[in-house]
DODOGU-825839 format. One line per 3 residues: number of its first residue (from 1); for each residue y, x, z of C-alpha. Coordinates in Angstrom, 3 decimals. Example, Ala and Ser with C-alpha at 12.3 -4.5 7.8 and 13.67 -1.06 7.14 Angstrom:
! DODOGU-825839
1 = -4.500/12.300/7.800; -1.060/13.670/7.140
This chain:
! DODOGU-825839
1 = 135.202/109.395/130.674; 135.176/110.334/134.506; 138.374/108.735/135.560
4 = 137.572/105.309/134.272; 134.041/105.485/135.764; 135.797/106.586/139.157
7 = 138.349/103.243/138.853; 135.050/101.124/138.800; 133.701/102.909/141.687
10 = 137.157/102.355/143.653; 136.081/98.675/143.661; 132.715/99.800/145.841
13 = 134.553/102.603/148.026; 132.944/105.304/146.424; 134.217/108.423/145.930
16 = 131.967/110.581/143.240; 131.194/113.889/143.496; 129.530/113.624/140.279
19 = 129.012/111.137/137.178; 126.203/111.068/134.667; 125.736/108.620/131.523
22 = 122.096/107.176/131.820; 120.729/106.033/128.605; 120.217/102.197/128.141
25 = 120.887/98.933/126.879; 122.643/95.799/127.570; 124.656/97.695/130.204
28 = 126.554/101.172/130.407; 124.869/103.090/133.255; 125.841/106.011/135.307
31 = 124.253/108.256/137.861; 126.594/108.710/141.031; 126.928/111.402/143.292
34 = 128.812/110.596/146.162; 131.144/113.361/147.835; 128.051/112.579/151.110
37 = 125.539/113.201/148.555; 124.016/109.538/148.589; 123.051/108.961/144.572
40 = 123.712/105.278/143.068; 123.441/104.107/139.678; 126.455/101.790/138.507
43 = 125.845/99.435/135.563; 128.566/98.227/133.771; 128.695/94.831/131.589
46 = 131.236/93.523/129.076; 129.018/90.159/128.082; 129.313/87.199/130.409
49 = 126.209/85.694/129.222; 123.546/88.142/131.251; 125.842/87.102/134.239
52 = 123.654/83.879/135.353; 120.514/86.250/134.360; 121.656/89.034/136.576
55 = 122.462/86.554/139.929; 118.535/85.232/139.205; 117.091/88.716/138.994
58 = 119.451/89.683/142.342; 117.658/87.087/143.982; 114.088/87.614/142.802
61 = 113.975/91.432/143.520; 115.578/90.691/146.917; 112.532/88.713/147.909
64 = 110.070/91.348/146.501; 111.346/94.163/147.604; 109.952/94.106/151.195
67 = 106.446/93.408/150.113; 105.670/96.274/147.678; 104.368/99.488/148.248
70 = 106.897/100.828/145.755; 111.078/100.848/145.269; 112.795/98.735/143.010
73 = 116.082/98.651/142.559; 117.994/96.181/144.647; 121.783/95.515/144.178
76 = 123.786/97.149/146.966; 126.560/94.864/148.398; 129.985/96.606/149.178
79 = 132.723/95.877/150.014; 131.278/91.988/150.595; 130.023/91.842/147.035
82 = 126.795/92.374/145.166; 128.781/91.674/141.857; 132.339/93.155/141.136
85 = 134.374/91.449/138.744; 137.109/92.855/137.191; 140.364/91.860/134.958
88 = 139.448/92.373/131.969; 136.132/90.472/132.300; 133.810/93.031/132.497
91 = 131.525/92.975/135.840; 129.413/95.750/137.539; 126.993/96.289/140.350
94 = 125.858/99.068/142.267; 122.363/100.361/142.961; 120.586/102.963/144.808
97 = 119.398/106.015/143.031; 115.191/105.893/142.916; 114.020/109.087/142.958
100 = 110.654/110.240/141.339; 109.210/111.754/137.974; 109.120/109.401/135.427
103 = 105.693/108.565/133.909; 106.212/109.957/130.559; 106.894/112.999/132.700
106 = 103.817/113.222/134.440; 100.341/114.073/133.575; 98.004/110.759/133.288
109 = 95.264/111.339/136.059; 92.608/108.541/136.439; 93.851/108.118/139.687
112 = 97.320/107.623/138.804; 95.764/105.250/136.280; 94.153/102.970/138.256
115 = 97.323/103.104/140.732; 99.797/102.277/137.798; 97.339/99.263/137.067
118 = 97.407/98.169/140.789; 101.229/98.352/140.733; 101.689/95.954/138.209
121 = 98.920/93.098/139.546; 101.081/93.639/142.625; 104.271/92.989/140.651
124 = 103.007/89.857/138.992; 101.328/88.990/142.596; 104.915/89.219/143.878
127 = 106.559/87.361/141.146; 104.137/84.578/140.850; 106.169/82.298/143.385
130 = 109.530/82.829/141.793; 111.524/80.284/140.050; 113.899/81.366/136.969
133 = 115.566/78.745/134.977; 117.254/81.464/133.315; 114.696/83.982/132.766
136 = 112.198/80.794/131.622; 114.659/80.234/128.540; 114.962/83.857/127.085
139 = 113.382/83.886/123.569; 113.213/87.506/122.164; 110.720/89.872/120.817
142 = 109.964/91.689/123.880; 108.378/88.209/125.026; 104.774/88.672/123.395
145 = 104.972/84.670/123.136; 108.114/85.615/120.715; 106.190/88.733/119.462
148 = 106.365/87.315/115.472; 110.007/87.707/115.728; 109.600/91.448/115.180
151 = 107.636/90.261/111.569; 110.815/90.397/109.437; 111.470/93.768/110.739
154 = 108.289/95.605/108.715; 111.039/95.727/105.913; 111.939/98.655/107.523
157 = 109.131/100.317/108.089; 109.828/103.186/105.081; 105.730/104.225/105.023
160 = 104.050/102.083/103.557; 100.612/103.017/105.053; 102.480/102.417/108.608
163 = 103.883/99.611/107.373; 100.754/97.966/106.681; 99.043/99.086/109.719
166 = 101.587/96.946/111.863; 101.972/94.044/109.368; 97.895/94.173/109.925
169 = 97.978/93.914/113.862; 101.079/90.830/113.673; 98.580/89.441/111.242
172 = 95.437/89.363/113.631; 98.131/88.496/116.315; 99.728/85.268/114.528
175 = 96.114/83.717/113.379; 93.772/84.939/116.350; 95.458/85.653/119.369
178 = 98.607/83.699/119.624; 96.925/80.112/120.062; 94.703/81.503/122.811
181 = 97.814/83.086/124.424; 99.917/80.104/124.155; 97.217/78.317/126.367
184 = 97.058/80.976/129.528; 99.027/80.684/132.954; 102.794/81.381/133.238
187 = 105.096/82.998/135.437; 107.958/85.030/136.002; 106.648/88.870/135.298
190 = 108.653/91.966/134.624; 107.553/92.618/131.372; 108.387/96.228/130.603
193 = 105.996/98.886/132.698; 106.970/101.435/129.897; 106.856/105.100/130.758
196 = 110.503/105.329/131.554; 110.637/102.370/134.091; 107.738/103.416/136.455
199 = 108.470/106.845/138.690; 105.621/108.555/139.917; 104.913/110.747/142.693
202 = 101.268/112.381/143.687; 99.190/110.167/141.233; 100.624/107.104/143.128
205 = 103.360/104.572/141.506; 106.826/105.164/143.755; 109.348/102.756/141.849
208 = 109.651/100.206/138.918; 113.121/100.064/137.880; 115.000/97.839/134.972
211 = 114.417/94.018/134.814; 116.563/93.651/132.305; 113.663/92.580/130.126
214 = 111.830/90.111/132.639; 110.737/86.757/131.587; 108.699/83.862/132.294
217 = 105.236/84.122/129.890; 101.536/84.504/130.506; 101.053/86.663/133.145
220 = 98.201/88.917/131.085; 101.523/90.350/129.452; 102.136/92.634/132.265
223 = 98.951/94.043/131.785; 99.095/94.364/127.764; 102.421/96.126/127.976
226 = 101.923/98.427/130.670; 98.211/99.846/128.674; 100.642/99.785/125.253
229 = 102.746/102.526/126.792; 99.986/104.446/129.176; 97.539/104.525/126.523
232 = 99.987/106.292/124.256; 99.756/110.305/123.745; 96.743/110.146/125.813
235 = 93.440/112.340/124.792; 91.049/109.605/125.993; 93.158/106.551/125.772
238 = 90.670/104.226/126.311; 89.262/106.148/129.615; 92.525/105.404/130.893
241 = 92.814/101.982/130.074; 89.002/101.398/132.017; 90.958/102.916/134.975
244 = 94.309/100.456/134.583; 92.028/98.034/134.226; 90.019/98.468/137.028
247 = 93.339/99.046/139.167; 94.698/95.695/138.238; 91.855/93.888/138.778
250 = 91.493/94.950/142.272; 94.533/92.987/143.272; 94.110/90.373/140.385
253 = 91.359/88.983/138.410; 91.049/88.540/134.521; 89.882/85.215/133.202
256 = 87.275/85.973/130.024; 90.226/84.587/127.752; 92.745/87.305/128.819
259 = 90.272/89.735/128.515; 89.311/88.821/125.079; 93.255/88.642/123.774
262 = 93.747/92.113/125.485; 93.473/94.555/122.658; 95.385/92.584/120.489
265 = 98.549/91.943/122.762; 98.338/95.572/123.291; 98.477/96.697/119.791
268 = 101.238/93.648/119.271; 103.426/95.434/121.918; 103.315/98.553/119.772
271 = 103.980/96.939/116.442; 107.016/95.320/118.081; 108.540/98.439/119.439
274 = 108.096/100.420/116.280; 109.683/97.529/114.533; 112.389/97.810/116.418
277 = 112.561/101.483/115.889; 112.213/101.163/112.447; 115.087/99.311/112.168
280 = 117.131/101.113/114.726; 116.632/104.073/112.708; 117.923/102.084/109.226
283 = 120.873/101.597/110.912; 121.798/105.107/111.761; 121.037/104.571/115.837
286 = 119.615/107.215/116.758; 118.933/106.768/120.681; 116.327/108.728/122.008
289 = 115.538/106.171/124.614; 115.047/103.493/121.335; 113.674/105.953/119.267
292 = 111.619/108.127/121.893; 108.348/106.245/121.690; 108.002/105.772/117.900
295 = 105.869/108.798/117.520; 103.334/107.983/120.326; 102.731/104.254/119.215
298 = 102.194/105.343/115.588; 99.303/107.611/116.844; 97.427/105.190/118.749
301 = 97.909/102.016/116.291; 96.297/104.719/113.736; 93.555/105.213/116.349
304 = 92.811/101.650/116.807; 91.836/100.854/113.268; 88.944/103.571/113.965
307 = 87.786/101.370/117.402; 85.659/98.512/116.921; 87.008/94.870/118.539
310 = 83.444/94.155/120.034; 83.623/97.964/121.800; 86.697/97.095/122.876
313 = 86.274/93.779/124.452; 82.971/95.368/126.014; 85.117/97.957/127.435
316 = 87.696/95.665/129.002; 85.341/93.164/130.319; 83.100/95.820/131.969
319 = 86.587/97.581/133.810; 87.179/94.050/134.909; 83.848/93.318/136.182
322 = 83.766/90.081/134.686; 80.775/90.037/133.147; 78.356/92.585/131.646
325 = 79.089/94.035/128.414; 77.439/92.325/125.332; 73.744/93.429/125.333
328 = 72.777/95.495/122.070; 72.563/92.717/118.830; 69.003/92.349/118.211
331 = 68.573/91.995/114.610; 65.263/90.270/114.826; 66.664/86.548/114.410
334 = 68.786/88.041/111.264; 65.711/89.210/109.387; 63.977/86.227/110.356
337 = 66.527/84.104/108.638; 66.886/86.354/105.748; 62.792/86.335/105.221
340 = 62.590/82.804/105.521; 65.259/81.479/104.209; 65.942/84.151/101.268
343 = 64.068/86.025/98.285; 63.168/89.076/99.099; 64.793/89.944/95.985
346 = 68.012/89.808/97.461; 68.252/93.905/98.663; 69.427/94.783/101.871
349 = 71.615/98.931/102.156; 70.022/101.244/104.513; 66.308/101.350/105.622
352 = 67.668/100.005/109.383; 70.569/97.258/108.237; 73.744/96.500/109.528
355 = 74.837/93.473/110.438; 78.873/93.660/109.705; 81.133/91.713/111.893
358 = 84.894/92.697/110.939; 86.783/95.031/109.311; 89.905/96.644/108.521
361 = 91.500/98.993/105.852; 88.752/101.649/105.537; 86.942/100.718/108.250
364 = 83.999/98.117/108.965; 83.052/96.980/112.419; 79.195/95.859/113.011
367 = 78.090/93.355/115.817; 76.939/96.180/118.512; 80.384/97.838/118.914
370 = 80.026/100.739/116.165; 83.123/101.495/113.602; 81.728/102.556/110.540
373 = 83.919/104.704/107.734; 83.297/102.799/104.660; 83.498/104.854/101.722
376 = 81.119/102.996/99.435; 82.638/99.778/98.755; 85.276/99.864/96.151
379 = 85.756/95.742/95.864; 88.316/96.061/98.674; 90.647/97.846/96.949
382 = 93.452/98.019/98.837; 91.737/97.517/102.201; 89.301/95.440/104.016
385 = 91.176/92.359/105.419; 95.145/93.965/104.231; 97.284/91.136/105.524
388 = 98.999/90.567/102.474; 96.165/89.475/100.345; 95.105/87.104/103.293
391 = 98.660/85.761/103.482; 98.611/85.343/99.744; 95.250/82.852/100.152
394 = 96.457/81.034/103.437; 99.622/79.940/101.716; 98.605/79.454/98.732
397 = 95.679/77.067/99.972; 97.765/75.210/101.786; 99.821/74.385/98.953
400 = 97.790/73.814/95.305; 94.495/75.113/94.249; 93.611/73.429/91.029
403 = 92.114/74.210/87.486; 93.959/76.106/84.202; 93.925/72.117/82.706
406 = 97.281/72.224/84.696; 100.451/74.396/84.363; 101.028/76.204/87.276
409 = 103.316/79.033/87.732; 101.093/81.312/89.491; 98.963/81.337/86.496
412 = 101.810/82.374/84.416; 103.244/84.749/86.589; 99.828/86.696/87.459
415 = 98.750/86.861/83.462; 102.425/88.227/82.470; 102.308/90.864/85.494
418 = 98.592/92.096/84.653; 99.362/92.067/81.007; 102.066/94.747/81.522
421 = 99.311/97.380/82.584; 97.565/96.921/79.021; 98.836/98.434/75.797
424 = 100.728/95.561/73.740; 97.896/94.381/71.116; 95.585/93.162/74.383
427 = 97.968/90.069/75.259; 95.438/87.645/75.739; 93.444/86.588/78.994
430 = 90.835/84.377/80.304; 90.290/84.123/83.889; 86.732/83.506/85.376
433 = 85.157/84.007/88.689; 83.089/86.938/88.586; 82.620/90.414/86.373
436 = 79.063/88.755/85.463; 81.397/85.836/84.009; 83.949/88.146/82.507
439 = 81.049/89.964/80.869; 79.583/87.376/79.690; 82.526/85.626/78.112
442 = 82.895/88.979/76.555; 79.430/88.855/74.626; 80.549/85.653/73.420
445 = 84.090/86.425/72.452; 82.503/89.467/70.254; 79.620/87.256/68.968
448 = 81.969/84.446/67.680; 84.581/87.192/66.328; 81.906/89.287/64.492
451 = 79.633/86.341/63.567; 76.870/89.015/64.597; 74.253/89.040/67.239
454 = 73.604/92.411/67.822; 74.621/94.878/70.687; 74.956/97.889/71.482
457 = 74.670/99.562/75.020; 74.347/102.629/76.786; 71.825/104.231/78.880
460 = 72.017/103.294/82.550; 74.394/100.781/82.142; 74.862/97.530/84.010
463 = 76.836/94.589/83.229; 76.069/91.630/85.442; 72.923/89.383/86.158
466 = 72.854/86.535/83.874; 70.055/86.807/81.660; 71.838/88.146/78.977
469 = 73.290/90.698/80.725; 70.440/91.578/81.955; 68.971/92.291/78.827
472 = 72.407/94.122/77.981; 71.991/96.558/81.297; 69.668/99.350/80.392
475 = 69.637/99.814/84.228; 67.870/96.846/84.701; 65.895/96.265/81.524
478 = 64.644/99.769/82.182; 64.094/99.590/85.641; 61.362/98.433/88.134
481 = 60.418/94.458/86.906; 62.675/94.558/83.910; 61.295/93.244/80.523
484 = 62.316/96.645/78.299; 64.840/96.357/75.691; 65.402/93.616/73.527
487 = 65.143/94.135/69.935; 68.667/92.846/69.202; 69.761/95.542/71.644
490 = 70.896/99.548/70.624; 70.610/101.780/73.358; 73.042/104.906/73.040
493 = 71.936/107.873/75.524; 74.002/108.569/78.128; 76.630/111.347/76.884
496 = 76.707/113.157/80.130; 77.898/117.109/80.720; 75.678/118.023/83.698
499 = 71.907/118.380/83.058; 72.454/116.302/79.776; 70.824/116.330/76.355
502 = 73.582/118.388/74.629; 76.517/120.520/75.762; 79.266/119.512/73.202
505 = 80.733/115.996/72.657; 80.342/116.679/68.793; 76.395/116.635/69.460
508 = 76.514/113.282/71.367; 78.798/111.558/68.491; 76.056/112.587/65.951
511 = 73.314/111.107/67.187; 75.015/107.934/68.636; 75.681/107.799/64.754
514 = 72.232/108.610/63.348; 70.828/106.116/66.120; 73.102/103.013/65.047
517 = 72.995/103.966/61.547; 68.708/103.620/61.866; 69.429/100.377/63.541
520 = 71.610/98.716/60.831; 69.376/100.590/58.147; 66.834/98.231/60.008
523 = 68.297/95.373/59.308; 70.245/95.004/62.599; 74.287/93.725/62.755
526 = 76.081/94.570/65.714; 79.146/92.595/67.152; 79.944/95.287/69.601
529 = 79.735/98.068/71.478; 79.886/97.719/75.437; 80.599/100.562/77.574
532 = 81.690/102.077/81.264; 83.309/105.156/80.787; 82.039/106.088/83.636
535 = 78.690/104.906/84.186; 78.235/103.877/88.099; 74.600/102.780/87.882
538 = 74.045/106.074/85.971; 75.121/107.983/88.913; 79.319/108.393/88.850
541 = 78.464/109.745/85.635; 81.944/110.198/83.288; 81.090/110.105/79.298
544 = 81.852/113.632/77.926; 85.392/113.720/77.197; 86.310/112.850/73.811
547 = 82.965/110.524/73.192; 84.301/107.277/72.785; 87.116/108.771/71.046
550 = 85.691/109.737/67.971; 82.778/106.875/68.582; 85.343/103.719/68.596
553 = 87.186/104.143/65.447; 83.926/104.710/63.781; 82.342/101.872/65.116
556 = 85.454/100.080/63.710; 84.956/101.159/60.266; 81.772/98.926/60.208
559 = 83.250/96.278/62.272; 81.848/96.710/65.602; 84.244/96.483/68.455
562 = 84.691/97.836/71.476; 84.485/96.332/75.037; 85.420/98.394/78.061
565 = 83.927/97.259/80.972; 86.349/98.248/83.896; 84.608/96.182/86.602
568 = 84.184/99.397/88.769; 86.817/101.557/87.610; 89.682/99.241/86.959
571 = 93.218/99.586/88.996; 94.130/102.593/89.667; 90.820/103.939/91.352
574 = 90.305/107.022/88.942; 94.066/108.016/90.489; 95.376/109.830/86.855
577 = 94.335/106.725/84.861; 94.780/103.052/85.746; 92.197/102.381/83.349
580 = 88.775/103.731/82.279; 89.504/103.245/78.159; 92.941/105.801/79.410
583 = 90.641/108.673/80.363; 88.433/108.545/76.911; 91.665/107.916/74.836
586 = 90.678/104.614/73.163; 91.768/101.236/73.324; 89.442/98.704/73.541
589 = 89.336/95.540/72.167; 87.942/93.425/74.743; 88.443/94.800/78.852
592 = 86.484/93.343/81.257; 87.882/92.945/84.847; 86.147/92.037/87.652
595 = 85.083/93.724/92.113; 88.524/95.061/92.861; 90.745/92.508/91.018
598 = 91.055/90.133/93.567; 90.055/92.755/96.824; 86.957/90.384/97.607
601 = 88.003/87.227/96.619; 86.444/85.558/93.443; 88.508/86.998/90.310
604 = 87.472/88.217/87.425; 89.642/88.498/83.782; 88.524/89.305/80.197
607 = 91.687/91.104/78.288; 91.498/91.139/74.454; 93.499/90.646/71.250
610 = 94.951/87.950/69.818; 93.258/87.587/66.384; 89.537/87.793/68.930
613 = 91.348/85.039/71.199; 92.435/82.990/68.253; 88.657/83.128/66.423
616 = 87.366/81.465/70.138; 88.891/78.364/69.526; 86.122/76.721/67.189
619 = 86.312/73.733/68.728; 84.517/74.245/71.942; 86.733/74.012/74.914
622 = 86.455/77.454/77.147; 86.520/75.864/80.825; 86.054/77.683/83.955
625 = 86.426/74.997/87.186; 87.674/77.794/89.574; 88.467/80.655/86.646
628 = 92.318/80.902/86.925; 92.887/78.674/90.276; 96.319/79.136/91.563
631 = 94.901/80.836/94.808; 93.422/83.434/92.636; 95.932/84.439/90.688
634 = 98.165/84.721/93.848; 95.521/87.279/95.339; 95.642/89.135/92.380
637 = 99.454/89.210/92.101; 99.196/90.578/95.872; 96.591/93.231/94.768
640 = 99.081/94.492/91.710; 102.402/94.798/94.294; 100.037/96.214/96.903
643 = 98.930/99.179/94.442; 102.534/99.592/93.746; 104.332/99.393/96.940
646 = 101.869/101.458/98.804; 101.580/104.009/95.444; 97.707/103.622/95.851
649 = 97.407/105.392/92.306; 99.101/108.345/93.151; 97.114/108.280/96.625
652 = 93.735/107.837/94.978; 94.471/110.599/92.747; 96.052/113.122/95.065
655 = 92.918/112.082/98.216; 90.074/112.495/95.250; 91.219/116.256/94.420
658 = 91.291/116.950/97.875; 87.791/115.121/98.021; 86.346/117.017/95.395
661 = 87.581/120.353/96.193; 85.855/119.990/99.547; 82.624/118.466/97.880
664 = 82.973/121.209/95.588; 83.125/124.264/98.988; 79.937/122.529/99.966
667 = 78.052/123.038/96.718; 79.248/126.766/97.304; 77.100/126.447/100.531
670 = 74.515/124.041/99.582; 72.460/124.759/96.595; 70.599/121.110/97.028
673 = 74.125/120.076/95.755; 73.707/120.205/91.651; 77.118/118.474/91.037
676 = 80.065/116.711/92.109; 82.119/114.755/89.238; 83.813/111.663/89.012
679 = 87.808/110.955/88.757; 90.056/109.485/91.799; 88.251/107.976/94.378
682 = 85.128/107.116/92.396; 83.001/110.529/93.068; 79.119/111.427/93.017
685 = 77.602/114.494/94.345; 73.988/114.638/92.403; 71.340/116.546/94.638
688 = 68.548/118.946/93.343; 65.316/120.337/94.868; 64.486/123.918/94.934
691 = 62.862/123.560/91.670; 65.667/121.879/89.798; 64.275/118.321/90.146
694 = 66.348/115.385/90.978; 66.729/115.443/94.649; 66.335/111.492/95.401
697 = 64.434/112.068/98.786; 67.572/114.510/99.583; 70.392/112.049/98.572
700 = 67.979/109.123/100.533; 68.206/111.477/103.997; 71.674/112.666/103.664
703 = 73.068/108.590/103.377; 70.950/107.505/105.811; 71.684/110.137/107.886
706 = 75.804/109.459/107.344; 74.698/105.695/108.498; 73.702/107.349/111.683
709 = 77.067/109.024/112.104; 79.103/105.939/111.050; 79.797/106.732/107.697
712 = 78.810/104.217/104.338; 77.588/105.758/101.181; 76.036/104.305/98.121
715 = 73.189/105.999/96.105; 72.217/105.717/92.499; 71.180/107.818/89.113
718 = 67.695/107.253/87.582; 66.056/109.005/90.348; 68.556/107.547/93.037
721 = 69.540/111.164/93.341; 73.302/110.546/93.159; 75.496/109.908/96.380
724 = 78.164/107.426/95.429; 81.285/107.238/96.893; 83.820/105.077/96.117
727 = 86.208/103.783/99.207; 89.314/101.654/99.530; 92.195/103.362/98.093
730 = 93.689/103.684/101.775; 91.084/106.319/102.397; 93.049/109.331/103.540
733 = 92.768/113.522/104.188; 91.556/112.415/107.597; 88.876/110.334/106.211
736 = 87.887/113.148/104.007; 88.014/115.863/106.197; 85.263/113.506/108.424
739 = 82.936/112.849/105.391; 82.897/116.738/104.414; 82.097/117.634/108.073
742 = 79.496/115.160/108.407; 77.299/116.022/104.965; 77.915/119.656/105.977
745 = 76.202/119.284/109.348; 73.097/116.829/107.908; 72.290/118.991/104.713
748 = 72.167/121.873/107.446; 69.111/120.155/108.980; 67.464/119.192/105.649
């Protein structure tokens, strides 16, 4: 190598005392120390296409180098040449070696952060008058205008949880940021103020190198890119960002539009970097120069998800001095509209309601800039705003939205895919819009098939809000405002282990048979048993093991079919089991699906047997205007794909076991916790008072105080004494630790 490099140096009249190869791309780079002790950088190129860019770079660097308070790598003139061409059509140039410590190796102080921002603004100011034909024509993913070129590289990110995070930020950029970015003022910028291109000395920037990524693009990109790198690996990244912005605006002011999209531009640049790194790893290209920022990038992206967009906007606006931060949002207007336009029967969570503005995965963000950890909402099964769900809706709504009176491929593809998760005899499906509609249809199916009107339900069951379903939901008809049990309804006691009426499944089974036989002797004929394998409104109560395994075959002998309501617990939420009926080791005749099936998009389904479906074909056509529409079925397909690709059922099991283990550790410390129960990420914590009575007031305090610590939970049970946790399945161990530590802190104060 030494001899070959010396031959290149001979063209510049330099004798090398030492030669060291440097990292880089686009050229082969060497640090040269000559026999007089002077130091240079030799850059050798083999691609003729970069020559016009190189000539332009030399021109604008010559123009700005005298006006900047820090060094830039200008091209030296040696032997009356700036660029020396060789016989093999390669060429080289020589630059002075700039001294200083790389930003990556420097402790980031507030003073350095401020000067870093100021240095970027000075660069933008000096380059603002430079015209560049070739740099303006560049189209690479490193130009934020073309960052979506990185989207196909998502496939190279092996970790599905990391991949979805990067996908989410690129999706947000595409739909909310890029249209604004395209309208902003453009100019030539350096475009790569990263930690290995900035040199520092005594809390000051003393040099900026590598103009190879320079391009003509919106000027705000310079600040965004610099922030994307300097915020990484910092204990207080937002404090660093504020100082950088203050330094920047001391030279160049920012518009409101520029500040508004700045957070998204930062995450987009990081996504470009991690996508590129993932591709490089896949191709076994292990350059430290390429891969060095990857870990810091992922750490920052994962932190970012936990920050409210409104908080970021407020912090950046305050730092930029554009205007005062958003004033705390007043709930008065919302409360007045709710009072004037809605029934008081429409309830709210918490004593002091939350006004939500957006959400991502397991986080929800309110109007005041707070980020809440969502341990409660089981409907966004794969996470709030999952990009694959969003893309499914966006693509299909632009293509076709119709009903089931026409053939469409999405309807059939989803039906086939969904039924793969069921036993072979459950091979017919009806699509509707909600769990209520699905449960209502299940009742019609059972009545038509058996030609009977009576129903068997469970204590504390809840199945929907239509008149018939309220009459089949003991949670409603026995509750405040309820009308009591209908004479056609047979209610069975909730067969629970903790504080239950009996200790064994046999005792509960014997009692159930006795109640049902008594009703039959009284002249009642029953079509079906409607049951949740885990009672949500009962307080996350799993039915005692083996109960339905014994009861359902006995009912079948009497011509009574079984309906498993999986609206809350289906689709892998239980971890070990994809469906609740699997946990109870029985196969129902009808399965009702809703809530998580569409991750928040209106979709529900009834799955049943051919015999029951055929019996329903009695001359009255079944039709749902929107049930089974192709947008909904594409969403359903996306949800199933995500569950499999991200391994969410396994993740639910592992995280749920970890959650239960830690909650039971709390139970050993706090006697107020009577029971910890549930499966996967469908868990309940039952509270009791010192005298053993139901601890409804304790549960209420815990729920509201957790809300004050920005953690969302729910409560239920006969006395509202059970804290419910049923988060999106992307909930992780770090989230569990936060919830458990917060609960411990709250319980120590009660």
